[in-house]
C-alpha positions as CSV (number, residue, x, y, z in Angstrom):
1,X,-12.8,33.6,0.3
2,X,-9.2,33.8,-0.3
3,X,-6.5,31.8,1.5
4,X,-3.8,33.6,2.8
5,X,-0.5,32.0,1.5
6,X,1.6,34.4,2.9
7,X,0.0,34.0,6.3
8,X,0.7,30.5,6.4
9,X,4.1,31.2,5.4
10,X,4.4,33.7,8.2
11,X,3.1,31.4,10.7
12,X,5.7,28.4,9.4
13,X,9.6,28.1,9.8
14,X,11.6,27.7,6.8
15,X,10.3,24.9,4.9
16,X,11.7,21.3,6.0
17,X,10.8,17.9,5.8
18,X,11.9,15.4,8.3
19,X,11.0,11.8,9.5
20,X,10.7,10.0,12.2
21,X,11.8,6.7,10.6
22,X,12.7,3.9,13.0
23,X,10.8,1.4,11.9
24,X,12.1,-1.7,9.9
25,X,11.8,-1.5,6.4
26,X,9.8,-4.5,5.8
27,X,7.2,-3.2,8.4
28,X,6.9,0.2,6.4
29,X,6.4,-0.8,2.9
30,X,3.3,-2.6,1.1
31,X,3.3,-6.2,0.5
32,X,4.4,-6.5,-3.4
33,X,6.5,-3.6,-2.9
34,X,8.2,-4.5,0.2
35,X,8.6,-8.6,-1.3
36,X,10.3,-6.8,-4.7
37,X,12.8,-4.7,-2.4
38,X,13.7,-7.7,-0.2
39,X,14.4,-9.8,-3.2
40,X,16.6,-7.4,-4.8
41,X,18.4,-7.2,-1.7
42,X,19.2,-10.9,-1.2
43,X,20.1,-11.1,-5.0
44,X,22.5,-8.1,-4.4
45,X,23.9,-10.4,-1.8
46,X,24.3,-12.9,-3.6
47,X,21.8,-15.1,-2.3
48,X,19.1,-17.3,-4.4
49,X,15.2,-16.6,-3.7
50,X,12.4,-19.1,-3.4
51,X,9.6,-16.5,-5.0
52,X,5.9,-18.0,-4.1
53,X,3.0,-16.5,-5.9
54,X,-0.9,-17.4,-5.2
55,X,-2.3,-18.1,-8.7
56,X,-5.6,-19.1,-8.0
57,X,-8.0,-19.8,-4.8
58,X,-11.2,-21.5,-4.3
59,X,-13.7,-21.0,-1.3
60,X,-12.2,-19.4,1.7
61,X,-8.9,-17.9,1.4
62,X,-7.0,-15.4,3.6
63,X,-4.9,-13.9,0.9
64,X,-5.9,-12.9,-2.6
65,X,-4.7,-13.9,-6.0
66,X,-1.0,-12.3,-6.6
67,X,-0.4,-12.2,-3.3
68,X,3.3,-13.1,-2.7
69,X,5.9,-14.5,-0.2
70,X,9.6,-14.9,-0.6
71,X,12.3,-16.5,1.2
72,X,16.2,-17.4,1.0
73,X,17.5,-21.0,1.5
74,X,18.4,-20.3,4.7
75,X,15.0,-19.5,5.9
76,X,14.7,-15.4,5.9
77,X,10.9,-14.9,4.8
78,X,8.7,-11.8,3.8
79,X,5.2,-11.7,2.9
80,X,2.7,-14.5,3.3
81,X,0.4,-16.7,1.0
82,X,-1.8,-18.0,3.8
83,X,-2.5,-17.3,7.6
84,X,0.8,-19.2,8.4
85,X,-0.1,-22.8,7.7
86,X,1.0,-23.1,4.6
87,X,4.0,-20.9,5.3
88,X,5.0,-23.5,7.6
89,X,4.5,-26.5,5.4
90,X,6.8,-24.5,2.8
91,X,9.5,-24.1,5.3
92,X,9.4,-27.6,6.2
93,X,9.7,-28.6,2.6
94,X,12.5,-26.0,2.7
95,X,14.5,-27.4,5.3
96,X,14.4,-31.1,4.4
97,X,15.2,-30.5,0.6
98,X,12.3,-31.6,-1.0
99,X,11.6,-28.2,-2.5
100,X,15.1,-28.1,-4.1
101,X,14.9,-31.9,-5.3
102,X,11.5,-31.1,-7.1
103,X,12.7,-27.9,-8.8
104,X,15.8,-29.6,-10.2
105,X,13.9,-32.4,-11.3
106,X,11.0,-30.3,-12.9
107,X,13.8,-27.9,-14.2
108,X,11.8,-25.0,-14.2
109,X,8.8,-23.2,-12.2
110,X,6.1,-25.5,-10.7
111,X,2.8,-25.4,-9.2
112,X,1.7,-26.4,-5.7
113,X,-1.9,-27.4,-5.3
114,X,-2.8,-27.1,-1.9
115,X,-6.2,-28.1,0.1
116,X,-7.0,-30.7,-2.6
117,X,-8.3,-33.4,-0.5
118,X,-10.2,-32.7,2.6
119,X,-7.4,-34.5,4.5
120,X,-4.8,-31.6,3.2
121,X,-7.3,-29.1,4.5
122,X,-7.6,-30.3,7.8
123,X,-3.6,-30.9,7.9
124,X,-2.8,-27.3,6.7
125,X,-6.0,-25.8,8.9
126,X,-7.3,-24.2,5.5
127,X,-11.0,-23.1,5.6
128,X,-13.7,-25.5,4.5
129,X,-13.5,-25.9,1.2
130,X,-10.6,-23.6,0.6
131,X,-7.8,-24.4,-1.9
132,X,-5.0,-22.4,-3.6
133,X,-2.5,-23.0,-6.2
134,X,0.7,-21.5,-5.8
135,X,3.9,-21.2,-8.5
136,X,7.2,-21.7,-7.3
137,X,10.3,-20.0,-8.4
138,X,13.7,-20.5,-7.6
139,X,15.5,-17.0,-8.9
140,X,19.3,-17.1,-8.9
141,X,21.4,-14.2,-8.4
142,X,22.6,-12.8,-11.7
143,X,23.4,-9.8,-13.7
144,X,20.2,-10.0,-15.6
145,X,18.2,-10.8,-12.4
146,X,19.6,-7.9,-10.3
147,X,18.9,-5.6,-13.2
148,X,15.2,-6.7,-13.8
149,X,14.4,-6.5,-9.8
150,X,16.0,-3.3,-9.7
151,X,13.6,-2.1,-12.6
152,X,10.6,-3.2,-10.8
153,X,11.7,-1.9,-7.3
154,X,12.3,1.5,-9.3
155,X,9.2,1.5,-10.8
156,X,7.1,0.8,-7.5
157,X,9.0,3.5,-6.0
158,X,7.9,5.8,-8.4
159,X,4.3,5.0,-8.1
160,X,3.8,3.0,-11.1
161,X,2.1,-0.4,-11.6
162,X,4.3,-2.7,-13.8
163,X,4.1,-6.7,-14.7
164,X,6.1,-9.4,-14.2
165,X,6.2,-11.9,-16.8
166,X,7.4,-15.4,-16.4
167,X,8.1,-17.8,-19.0
168,X,7.1,-21.1,-17.2
169,X,9.1,-23.1,-19.5
170,X,12.3,-21.4,-18.4
171,X,11.6,-19.4,-15.5
172,X,13.1,-16.3,-17.5
173,X,11.6,-13.1,-15.7
174,X,10.8,-9.8,-17.8
175,X,9.5,-6.2,-16.9
176,X,6.8,-4.8,-18.8
177,X,5.6,-1.7,-18.2
178,X,1.8,-1.8,-18.9
179,X,-0.4,-3.5,-16.3
180,X,-3.5,-5.3,-15.9
181,X,-6.3,-4.7,-13.5
182,X,-6.5,-8.6,-13.1
183,X,-3.6,-9.7,-10.5
184,X,-2.5,-12.9,-12.3
185,X,-3.0,-14.3,-15.7
186,X,-1.5,-17.2,-16.7
187,X,-1.7,-20.5,-18.8
188,X,0.7,-23.2,-20.1
189,X,3.4,-21.1,-21.2
190,X,3.4,-18.0,-19.0
191,X,2.5,-16.1,-16.1
192,X,1.7,-12.1,-16.2
193,X,1.6,-10.9,-12.4
194,X,0.7,-7.4,-12.0
195,X,2.5,-5.6,-9.1
196,X,1.0,-2.5,-7.7
197,X,3.0,0.3,-5.9
198,X,2.2,0.9,-2.0
199,X,-0.8,3.5,-1.2
200,X,0.1,6.4,0.6
201,X,-2.0,8.8,2.7
202,X,-1.4,12.6,3.3
203,X,-2.8,14.0,6.5
204,X,-3.6,17.6,7.1
205,X,-3.2,19.1,10.7
206,X,-1.2,17.8,13.6
207,X,-3.8,16.5,16.4
208,X,-4.7,13.5,18.2
209,X,-7.2,12.2,15.6
210,X,-4.0,12.4,12.9
211,X,-2.2,10.5,15.3
212,X,-4.2,7.6,15.5
213,X,-5.3,7.8,12.0
214,X,-1.4,7.5,11.3
215,X,-1.0,4.4,13.5
216,X,-3.8,2.3,12.0
217,X,-2.6,3.6,8.4
218,X,0.6,2.2,9.5
219,X,-1.0,-1.4,10.6
220,X,-2.8,-1.2,7.0
221,X,0.4,-0.7,5.4
222,X,-0.1,2.6,4.1
223,X,3.0,5.6,3.7
224,X,2.2,8.3,5.8
225,X,3.0,11.8,5.7
226,X,1.8,14.6,8.1
227,X,1.6,18.0,7.1
228,X,1.0,20.9,9.3
229,X,2.6,24.5,8.3
230,X,1.9,25.7,12.1
231,X,5.2,25.1,13.7
232,X,3.5,24.9,17.0
233,X,1.3,21.9,16.2
234,X,4.1,20.2,14.0
235,X,6.6,20.2,16.6
236,X,5.1,18.7,19.5
237,X,3.6,15.7,17.0
238,X,5.5,12.5,16.8
239,X,4.4,9.1,15.3
240,X,6.9,6.7,14.3
241,X,7.8,6.0,10.8
242,X,5.7,9.0,9.7
243,X,7.2,11.8,7.4
244,X,6.3,15.2,8.6
245,X,6.5,18.5,6.6
246,X,5.9,22.2,7.1
247,X,5.8,22.6,3.1
248,X,2.4,24.5,2.2
249,X,-0.2,21.9,1.8
250,X,-1.2,22.6,-1.8
251,X,2.5,22.2,-2.9
252,X,2.8,18.8,-1.1
253,X,-0.5,17.5,-2.7
254,X,0.5,18.7,-6.1
255,X,4.3,17.3,-5.8
256,X,3.5,13.9,-4.1
257,X,0.0,12.9,-4.0
258,X,-1.6,13.6,-7.1
259,X,-2.1,10.0,-8.4
260,X,-4.7,7.2,-7.9
261,X,-2.4,5.5,-5.2
262,X,-2.7,8.6,-3.0
263,X,-5.3,9.9,-0.1
264,X,-6.0,13.2,1.2
265,X,-7.4,13.8,4.6
266,X,-7.9,16.8,5.9
267,X,-8.1,17.2,9.7
268,X,-6.5,20.6,10.9
269,X,-10.0,22.2,11.9
270,X,-8.0,25.6,10.1
271,X,-9.3,26.4,6.6
272,X,-5.8,28.0,6.0
273,X,-4.6,24.4,6.2
274,X,-7.6,21.9,5.2
275,X,-8.9,24.4,2.2
276,X,-5.5,25.0,0.7
277,X,-4.8,21.4,0.4
278,X,-8.5,20.3,-0.9
279,X,-8.4,22.9,-3.5
280,X,-5.5,21.4,-5.1
281,X,-6.6,17.6,-4.0
282,X,-10.4,17.6,-5.6
283,X,-8.1,18.4,-8.8
284,X,-6.2,15.2,-8.6
285,X,-6.6,11.6,-9.2
286,X,-6.7,10.9,-5.6
287,X,-8.6,7.7,-4.6
288,X,-10.0,9.5,-1.4
289,X,-10.1,13.2,-0.6
290,X,-12.0,13.5,3.1
291,X,-12.1,16.4,5.5
292,X,-13.3,16.2,9.2
293,X,-15.9,18.3,10.5
294,X,-19.7,18.6,11.4
295,X,-22.8,18.7,9.0
296,X,-22.6,22.7,9.4
297,X,-18.8,22.6,9.0
298,X,-18.8,20.5,6.1
299,X,-21.9,22.4,4.6
300,X,-20.1,25.8,5.1
301,X,-16.8,24.3,3.5
302,X,-18.8,23.5,0.4
303,X,-19.8,27.1,0.1
304,X,-16.3,28.0,0.2
305,X,-15.1,25.7,-2.2
306,X,-16.3,27.3,-5.5
307,X,-14.7,30.5,-4.6
308,X,-11.5,28.5,-4.7
309,X,-12.0,27.7,-8.5
310,X,-13.7,24.2,-7.8
311,X,-16.3,23.4,-9.8
312,X,-19.6,21.2,-8.6
313,X,-18.4,17.9,-10.0
314,X,-14.9,18.2,-8.3
315,X,-16.7,19.5,-5.1
316,X,-18.9,16.2,-5.1
317,X,-15.8,14.4,-4.7
318,X,-15.2,15.3,-1.3
319,X,-16.3,13.1,1.5
320,X,-17.2,15.3,4.5
321,X,-18.1,14.6,7.2
322,X,-15.4,12.3,6.9
323,X,-15.7,8.5,7.9
324,X,-18.6,6.0,8.5
325,X,-21.3,7.2,10.8
326,X,-20.4,4.9,13.7
327,X,-21.2,7.4,16.6
328,X,-17.4,8.1,16.9
329,X,-16.9,10.7,19.9
330,X,-13.1,10.1,21.1
331,X,-10.0,10.4,18.8
332,X,-9.4,6.7,18.5
333,X,-13.0,5.8,17.4
334,X,-13.2,8.8,15.1
335,X,-9.8,7.5,13.4
336,X,-11.3,4.1,12.8
337,X,-14.4,5.2,11.4
338,X,-12.2,7.5,8.8
339,X,-9.6,4.3,8.0
340,X,-13.1,2.1,7.7
341,X,-14.1,4.6,4.7
342,X,-10.3,5.0,3.4
343,X,-10.5,1.1,3.1
344,X,-13.7,1.0,1.4
345,X,-12.8,3.5,-0.9
346,X,-9.7,1.8,-1.8
347,X,-11.3,-1.3,-2.8
348,X,-14.0,0.8,-4.4
349,X,-16.6,-0.8,-2.1
350,X,-18.3,2.9,-1.6
351,X,-19.7,5.8,-3.5
352,X,-19.9,9.1,-2.4
């Protein structure tokens, strides 16, 4: 089988990329990337920023180690370090001045230990046995901090993992280009905090399933692009916050979705669209590559893929039929099964 790139191009308008973006930027970006961007924005306008980072958790905890929250002195807040109880406590201490007083007394970043006693667990409504240690930094606007957070922001936007090094004696922050798989490493002298870029998904095919997948993916903090070179489909498909493109699918995969923070989901039911993307996606480091279809459709697809130059190891990466088997029938249910599998793959909880 050959894929007719010319045929796809004939059914497409002039290549265009559009975006339905009316969502607040904070909603559209991942926690770490969003927080770094907000810190940079606040520093640019001359505001100090409180940055809170979870160093250690015990027992049940709603947020993992490395999770962050940032806040200005007047209470603008982004991110979270709990289900809301610790945020409330933080804001109360911010308002009554006790946080600033402690920082001025310590003269450097300090650690607050939440949930050490049963009384505190009850007061903060923490799960039974739950504890967490949180590092608090007060970052002042300066040329050095602006340059540092601009560098972090640029690296994450380029889909690179980086590390924020904090000198716990002085509060000075440094940018390291390498990153560990461990979210935080800390001792008496320094914190090494690994930061990950936002995950993104490429959806192939403008249909109802893609619409539900896109909406759920946004709720899970993915950046979403919808690709369909067929104008009759693309022009009538709209989800707020999703970038739409009529470029050829293999070009889109090659240029934008070839790294470990990318997932490719084929939903078009048209081999000219789906297979064109898959033949490129299965050669990449994308964390997830899947295609919707029945067992029979998936078997036929696997028979076609070797004709596109893919070897058996590359074809084995394909998840098809897509999604977990939950008896899905409606587009919304199918989308739930797909995003459950994508989430498991992202956290390496399932193998094909």
